[in-house]
C-alpha positions in Angstrom: -1.8 26.2 -8.2 1.9 26.9 -8.4 4.2 23.9 -8.6 6.0 24.8 -5.6 2.7 25.1 -3.5 1.8 21.9 -5.0 5.0 20.2 -3.8 4.5 21.6 -0.3 1.0 20.3 0.2 1.7 17.0 -1.4 4.7 16.6 1.1 2.3 17.4 4.0 -0.2 14.9 2.5 2.5 12.2 2.3 3.9 13.0 5.9 0.3 12.8 7.4 -0.4 9.7 5.4 2.8 8.2 6.8 2.1 9.1 10.3 -1.6 7.7 9.8 -0.1 4.4 8.5 2.2 4.1 11.5 -0.9 4.4 13.8 -2.7 1.7 11.8 0.1 -0.8 11.8 1.0 -0.2 15.5 -2.6 -0.8 16.4 -2.9 -3.9 14.1 0.3 -5.4 15.5 -1.0 -4.9 19.1 -4.2 -6.3 18.1 -2.6 -9.5 16.5 -0.4 -9.8 19.4 -3.5 -9.7 21.7 -5.7 -11.9 19.6 -3.0 -14.6 19.4 -3.6 -15.2 23.0 -7.3 -15.7 22.7 -7.9 -17.2 19.3 -6.5 -19.9 17.1 -3.9 -19.5 14.3 -6.6 -21.0 11.9 -9.0 -18.3 12.7 -6.6 -15.5 12.2 -5.4 -17.1 8.9 -9.0 -17.3 7.6 -9.5 -13.5 8.5 -6.3 -12.1 7.6 -5.8 -14.1 4.3 -9.1 -15.6 2.9 -11.6 -12.9 4.0 -9.3 -9.8 3.7 -8.4 -11.0 0.2 -12.1 -11.1 -0.7 -12.7 -7.6 0.6 -9.3 -6.0 -1.0 -10.0 -7.7 -4.4 -13.6 -6.4 -4.7 -12.5 -2.8 -3.6 -9.4 -2.8 -5.8 -11.1 -4.0 -8.9 -14.0 -1.7 -8.4 -12.2 1.7 -7.7 -8.5 1.5 -8.6 -8.8 2.3 -12.1 -11.3 5.1 -11.4 -9.0 6.7 -8.8 -6.1 6.7 -11.3 -8.1 8.2 -14.1 -10.0 10.7 -12.0 -6.9 12.1 -10.1 -5.0 12.7 -13.4 -4.8 16.3 -14.8 -5.9 19.5 -13.3 -8.6 20.1 -10.7 -10.2 22.5 -13.0 -12.6 20.1 -15.0 -16.3 19.3 -15.2 -16.6 17.7 -11.8 -20.2 16.6 -12.5 -19.0 14.2 -15.1 -16.2 12.9 -12.9 -18.5 12.3 -10.0 -21.0 10.4 -12.3 -18.2 8.3 -13.5 -17.1 7.5 -9.9 -20.4 6.4 -8.9 -20.1 3.5 -11.5 -17.8 2.0 -8.7 -20.8 1.0 -6.7 -22.5 -1.4 -9.2 -19.1 -2.6 -10.3 -18.5 -3.4 -6.7 -21.9 -5.1 -6.4 -20.9 -7.4 -9.2 -17.6 -8.3 -8.0 -18.9 -8.9 -4.4 -21.5 -11.4 -5.8 -19.3 -13.2 -8.2 -16.3 -13.5 -5.9 -18.6 -14.3 -2.8 -20.0 -17.2 -4.8 -16.5 -18.4 -5.6 -15.4 -18.1 -1.9 -18.4 -20.0 -0.7 -18.7 -22.8 -3.3 -15.6 -23.3 -5.0 -12.8 -22.9 -2.4 -12.1 -25.1 0.6 -14.3 -24.3 3.4 -12.7 -24.4 7.0 -13.6 -26.8 9.6 -16.6 -25.3 11.4 -15.4 -26.5 14.8 -12.2 -24.6 14.4 -13.5 -21.6 12.4 -17.1 -21.0 12.9 -19.6 -18.9 10.9 -17.5 -18.8 7.7 -20.5 -18.2 5.5 -21.5 -15.2 7.4 -18.0 -13.8 7.2 -17.9 -14.1 3.4 -21.1 -12.3 3.1 -20.2 -9.5 5.5 -16.7 -8.7 4.0 -18.3 -8.6 0.6 -21.0 -6.2 1.8 -18.4 -4.0 3.7 -16.6 -3.5 0.3 -19.7 -2.1 -1.2 -20.3 0.2 1.7 -16.8 1.7 1.3 -17.3 2.3 -2.4 -20.3 4.5 -1.4 -17.7 7.0 -0.3 -15.5 7.0 -3.4 -16.7 10.3 -4.8 -16.0 12.1 -1.5 -12.5 10.3 -1.3 -11.4 11.4 -4.8 -12.7 14.9 -4.4 -10.8 15.3 -1.1 -7.6 13.7 -2.4 -7.7 15.8 -5.5 -7.8 18.9 -3.5 -5.3 17.7 -0.9 -7.6 17.6 2.2 -4.9 16.3 4.5 -6.6 16.5 7.9 -9.9 14.8 6.5 -8.2 11.6 5.5 -6.1 11.5 8.7 -9.2 12.0 11.0 -11.7 9.8 9.0 -9.2 6.8 8.8 -8.0 7.2 12.4 -11.6 7.1 13.7 -12.5 4.1 11.6 -9.4 2.1 12.6 -9.7 2.9 16.3 -13.4 2.1 16.4 -12.7 -1.3 14.7 -10.0 -2.2 17.1 -12.1 -1.3 20.2 -15.0 -3.5 19.1 -12.7 -6.2 18.1 -10.9 -6.2 21.6 -14.3 -6.1 23.4 -15.7 -8.9 21.4 -12.7 -11.2 21.6 -12.6 -10.8 25.5 -16.3 -11.4 26.0 -17.3 -13.6 23.3 -14.3 -15.5 21.8 -16.6 -18.3 20.8 -18.3 -16.1 18.2 -15.6 -16.7 15.8 -15.9 -14.8 12.5 -18.8 -12.9 13.8 -16.3 -10.9 15.8 -14.3 -9.7 12.7 -17.4 -9.4 10.6 -19.0 -6.9 12.8 -15.7 -5.1 13.5 -15.3 -4.6 9.5 -18.8 -3.4 9.1 -18.1 -0.8 11.8 -14.8 0.1 10.2 -16.3 1.0 6.7 -19.4 2.5 8.2 -17.4 5.1 10.2 -14.9 5.7 7.3 -17.9 6.6 4.9 -19.8 8.6 7.4 -16.7 10.6 8.3 -16.3 11.8 4.6 -20.1 12.4 4.2 -20.2 14.4 7.5 -17.2 16.5 6.5 -18.7 17.4 3.2 -22.0 18.2 4.6 -20.3 20.9 6.9 -17.8 22.0 4.3 -20.0 22.6 1.3 -21.6 26.2 1.3 -19.3 27.3 4.1 -17.2 30.6 3.9 -14.0 28.4 3.6 -15.5 26.6 0.5 -16.4 29.8 -1.0 -12.9 31.3 -0.4 -11.2 28.4 -2.0 -13.7 28.4 -4.9 -14.5 24.7 -4.4 -16.0 23.3 -7.5 -18.9 21.7 -5.7 -21.4 23.9 -3.7 -24.0 21.5 -2.4 -24.4 17.8 -1.4 -26.9 17.0 -4.2 -24.0 17.8 -6.7 -22.1 14.8 -5.2 -24.9 12.4 -6.3 -25.2 11.2 -9.9 -26.6 14.0 -12.2 -27.8 14.0 -15.7 -26.7 17.0 -17.9 -29.0 18.3 -20.5 -27.3 18.0 -24.1 -24.2 16.6 -22.6 -22.8 13.1 -22.1 -23.2 11.4 -18.6 -19.5 10.9 -18.2 -16.3 12.4 -19.7 -15.5 9.8 -22.3 -11.8 10.6 -22.1 -11.6 9.9 -18.5 -13.9 6.8 -19.1 -11.5 5.4 -21.7 -8.5 6.0 -19.5 -10.3 4.2 -16.7 -11.0 1.3 -18.8 -7.2 1.1 -19.8 -6.4 1.4 -16.0 -8.9 -1.2 -15.3 -7.2 -3.7 -17.4 -4.0 -3.0 -15.8 -5.4 -2.9 -12.2 -6.7 -6.4 -12.7 -3.3 -7.5 -13.4 -1.7 -5.4 -10.7 -3.9 -6.9 -8.1 -2.8 -10.5 -9.0 0.9 -9.2 -8.7 0.3 -7.4 -5.4 -1.7 -10.1 -3.7 -0.3 -13.0 -5.7 0.8 -15.0 -2.7 -2.6 -15.0 -1.0 -4.3 -15.9 -4.3 -1.9 -19.0 -4.5 -2.6 -19.8 -0.9 -6.5 -19.4 -1.3 -6.8 -21.2 -4.5 -4.0 -23.9 -4.7 -3.9 -24.9 -0.9 -0.2 -24.9 -0.7 -0.3 -23.9 3.1 -2.9 -24.9 5.7 -4.9 -22.2 7.5 -2.7 -22.2 10.5 0.6 -21.6 8.3 -1.3 -18.9 6.5 -1.9 -17.1 9.8 1.6 -17.3 10.7 2.7 -16.1 7.2 0.4 -13.1 7.4 1.5 -12.0 10.8 5.2 -12.1 9.6 4.1 -10.3 6.5 2.4 -7.6 8.3 5.5 -7.1 10.4 7.8 -7.2 7.4 5.7 -4.7 5.5 5.5 -2.1 8.3 7.8 0.4 6.8 6.5 -0.3 3.2 2.9 0.5 4.3 3.5 3.5 6.6 6.2 5.3 4.5 6.4 4.0 0.8 2.6 3.7 0.2 1.7 7.3 1.2 4.8 8.6 -0.8 3.5 6.7 -3.8 -0.2 7.9 -3.5 0.7 11.4 -2.7 3.5 12.0 -5.3 1.4 10.3 -8.1 -1.0 13.3 -7.6 2.0 15.6 -7.7 3.5 14.2 -10.9 0.1 13.9 -12.6 -0.7 17.6 -11.8 2.8 19.1 -12.7 3.5 17.3 -15.9 0.9 16.6 -18.5 0.2 13.0 -19.4 1.1 11.8 -22.8 3.5 14.8 -23.7 7.2 14.4 -24.2 9.6 16.2 -22.0 10.3 19.0 -24.7 6.7 19.9 -24.9 6.3 20.3 -21.1 6.9 23.5 -19.2 10.6 23.4 -18.5 10.2 24.8 -14.9 8.0 22.0 -14.2 10.2 19.5 -15.8 13.2 20.6 -13.7 11.0 20.4 -10.4 9.6 17.0 -11.3 13.1 15.6 -12.2 14.6 17.0 -8.9 11.8 15.7 -6.8 11.8 12.2 -8.5 15.6 12.1 -8.1 15.4 12.8 -4.3 12.5 10.6 -3.7 14.5 7.7 -5.2 17.4 8.5 -3.0 15.1 8.8 0.0 13.3 5.3 -0.4 16.7 3.8 -1.5 18.4 4.9 1.8 15.3 3.6 3.8 15.2 0.2 1.9 18.9 -0.3 2.4 18.8 0.4 6.1 15.9 -2.1 6.7 17.6 -4.9 4.5 20.9 -4.6 6.4 19.6 -4.3 9.9 16.5 -6.5 9.2 18.7 -9.6 8.5 20.4 -9.6 11.9 17.3 -8.6 14.0 14.4 -10.6 12.5 14.6 -13.6 15.0 14.8 -11.3 17.9 11.9 -9.2 16.8 9.6 -12.2 16.2 10.6 -13.8 19.6 9.7 -10.5 21.4 6.4 -10.1 19.3 4.9 -13.5 19.3 7.2 -15.8 21.3 8.4 -19.1 20.0 5.3 -19.8 17.8 6.8 -17.1 15.4 10.6 -17.2 16.2 10.9 -20.9 15.7 10.6 -22.7 12.3 10.4 -20.5 9.2 9.4 -17.3 10.8 12.9 -15.7 11.1 13.8 -16.8 7.5 10.6 -15.2 6.2 11.3 -11.9 7.9 14.9 -11.8 6.7 13.7 -12.5 3.0 11.0 -9.7 3.6 13.8 -7.3 4.7 15.3 -7.7 1.2 11.9 -7.4 -0.4 11.3 -4.1 1.2 14.1 -2.6 -0.7 12.4 -3.8 -4.1 9.1 -2.4 -2.8 10.8 1.0 -2.0 12.2 1.5 -5.4 9.1 0.2 -7.2 6.8 2.3 -5.6 8.5 5.7 -6.7 9.4 4.5 -10.1 5.7 3.3 -11.0 4.2 6.2 -9.3 6.1 8.5 -11.8 5.6 6.1 -14.8 1.7 5.7 -14.3 1.3 9.5 -13.7 2.9 10.3 -17.2 1.9 7.3 -19.4 -0.7 8.1 -22.2 -3.6 5.8 -22.9 -1.7 3.7 -25.6 1.4 3.3 -23.3 -0.9 2.1 -20.6 -2.6 -0.4 -23.0 0.9 -1.7 -24.1 2.0 -2.1 -20.5 -1.1 -4.2 -19.8 0.3 -7.0 -22.1 3.6 -6.9 -20.2 1.6 -7.1 -16.9 -0.3 -9.9 -18.2 2.9 -12.1 -19.0 4.3 -11.0 -15.6 1.2 -12.1 -13.8 1.3 -15.6 -15.4 5.0 -15.9 -14.8 4.7 -14.8 -11.1 2.0 -17.3 -10.3 3.9 -20.1 -11.7 7.1 -19.1 -9.9 5.2 -18.7 -6.7 3.8 -22.2 -6.9 7.0 -23.9 -7.6 9.1 -21.8 -5.2 6.6 -22.5 -2.4 6.8 -26.4 -3.1 10.6 -26.2 -2.8 11.2 -23.5 -0.1 7.7 -23.4 1.7 6.3 -19.9 2.6 9.8 -18.3 1.9 9.2 -19.0 -1.7 6.4 -16.5 -1.8 8.8 -13.7 -0.8 11.4 -14.8 -3.5 8.8 -14.7 -6.2 7.7 -11.3 -5.1 11.3 -10.1 -5.3 11.4 -11.5 -8.8 8.0 -9.8 -9.8 9.2 -6.3 -8.3 12.6 -6.5 -10.1 10.9 -6.9 -13.4 8.5 -4.1 -12.7 11.4 -1.8 -11.5 13.3 -2.6 -14.7 10.3 -1.6 -16.9 9.8 1.7 -15.0 13.5 2.6 -15.1 13.4 2.1 -18.8 10.4 4.4 -19.2 12.0 7.2 -17.1 15.3 6.9 -19.0 13.5 7.2 -22.3 11.4 10.1 -20.9 14.5 12.3 -19.8 17.0 11.2 -22.3 16.5 14.2 -24.6 16.9 16.6 -21.7 19.7 17.6 -19.3 18.0 15.9 -16.2 19.1 12.6 -14.9 16.8 11.6 -12.0 18.0 8.0 -12.0 21.1 9.0 -10.4 19.0 8.9 -7.2 19.5 5.1 -7.4 23.2 5.6 -6.8 24.3 5.8 -3.1 27.5 7.3 -1.9 30.3 4.7 -2.2 31.3 5.6 1.6 27.6 4.9 2.7 27.7 1.6 0.9 30.8 0.7 2.8 29.3 1.5 6.1 26.1 -0.5 5.3 28.5 -3.5 4.4 30.4 -3.2 7.8 27.1 -2.6 9.7 25.7 -5.9 8.2 28.9 -7.8 9.1 29.1 -6.7 12.7 25.3 -7.3 13.4 25.5 -10.5 11.7 28.3 -11.7 14.0 26.4 -10.1 17.0 23.4 -12.3 16.2 25.2 -15.5 15.9 27.0 -15.1 19.2 24.4 -13.2 21.2 20.9 -14.1 20.0 18.4 -15.5 20.9 18.8 -18.3 23.4 21.7 -16.7 25.7 19.5 -14.7 27.9 18.2 -11.2 28.3 21.7 -9.7 28.9 23.1 -11.0 25.7 19.9 -9.8 23.9 20.5 -6.4 25.2 24.1 -6.3 24.2 22.9 -7.4 20.7 20.5 -4.7 20.5 23.2 -2.1 21.8 25.4 -3.3 19.0 22.7 -2.6 16.5 21.9 0.9 17.9 25.7 1.9 17.5 25.8 0.6 14.0 22.5 2.3 13.1 23.8 5.6 14.6 26.9 5.3 12.5 24.8 4.9 9.5 22.6 7.7 10.2 25.6 10.1 10.7 27.0 8.8 7.4 23.9 9.6 5.7 23.9 13.1 7.1 27.3 13.8 5.9 27.2 12.1 2.5 23.6 12.7 1.3 23.3 16.5 2.0 21.1 17.3 -0.9 18.6 14.7 0.4 18.8 16.0 4.0 18.0 19.5 2.8 15.0 18.2 0.9 13.5 16.2 3.7 13.9 19.2 6.1 12.6 21.9 3.8 9.5 19.9 2.7 
């Protein structure tokens, strides 16, 4: 596949994933706003923090390393060995579900049954749902490697919509069921997700379209574990790379979900406060989830296919190096501009957003300060996603192993800082600790990218330098909207709120016009791709 064609398909994948994430988040926020009026904060805290952490930890530890290793390199490989390797995620998921399920049931604080009923059933169900989802891993990797955009969009849309419909019905009809509601919804979600991928491949394999594309798998039996005569069960190069990524993924999960681990294991916040924190965190992570994550996932595949892992810049095809450097520079500029926009306007409109969304329960207390800090954290997330995406796509096994030691030290430091900052600043301390964590990771990735391109004429890190005039417009917009919040929001009535919103819209429009005038290369990239 030509690099330009790969770039076009990758961009479509990122765009479709971004739209998909918009749907997910909008549905989730609507669901949270709805359930807040029927269920307690404590129940939402247990579901969104405690049980979701169990599910995400099992899934992440069981499959993340396999995904990174099996999506590296060309699609022309021995797919039988790759599929055999991917099926190892299932027994690994069973192990983590049993081990972590025991911890969640017997070593952590159990919620009051009168406030949060059926906790034990919730733990078992969320652990089981993780195992069911892992059954679809070979299908997901095969689809992602061949850039099956519509499959991912349809499968995840169906699963999310099904989950939300069932949740709403059960919340309205049987609110006394407690965690049974979310347990059944979670099982439906993963079942629909896996069955969507299986159904697609049953219809696709052996079809004229598959033959036309020279698809490497011709029948469903080939997607099950297969023994090869006179050959090893798996590709040992992929297996060793998987082990390196596994050590790294263990540490990355601690960094990614660090505040939830601190909340879960150290009891620094009660279940009610955890529920509020999670709702604010979801609102703050809206753009990070629906734009930055799809970009990171899709362009990891792009960089891993265009450039060969472990080779320096001089040993790569120079046309591919030029394209990769240009794409990296423009991606950095894109996420930087989005991150700066959110940071500037998020500060002045956090309290208003929370008041509209959840009323005084969210807009009073630490809610607005949480969302303001998260607006700054989004900027760190934006830059880290792209820089790590490139770095992990190019690191050789030895470099990945060395980075694991850095992650180990960073994980320990992050947990310590989270604990102390939370004691000093409450839940805001979690956001500040995350900013520190992301800052260190960004510094490491920038150092890697600089060293990689220093012997070439390409300087993709210039994407982190916005136009001085654009920076000036951001500063002016931040000052104006900040004064507008002080004098117009949020207890001055709806007319004052509308004026405050109008001020923000005008400043935002001025910012967008400035971006179009000063970042012409970026605008051309977005329009063309």
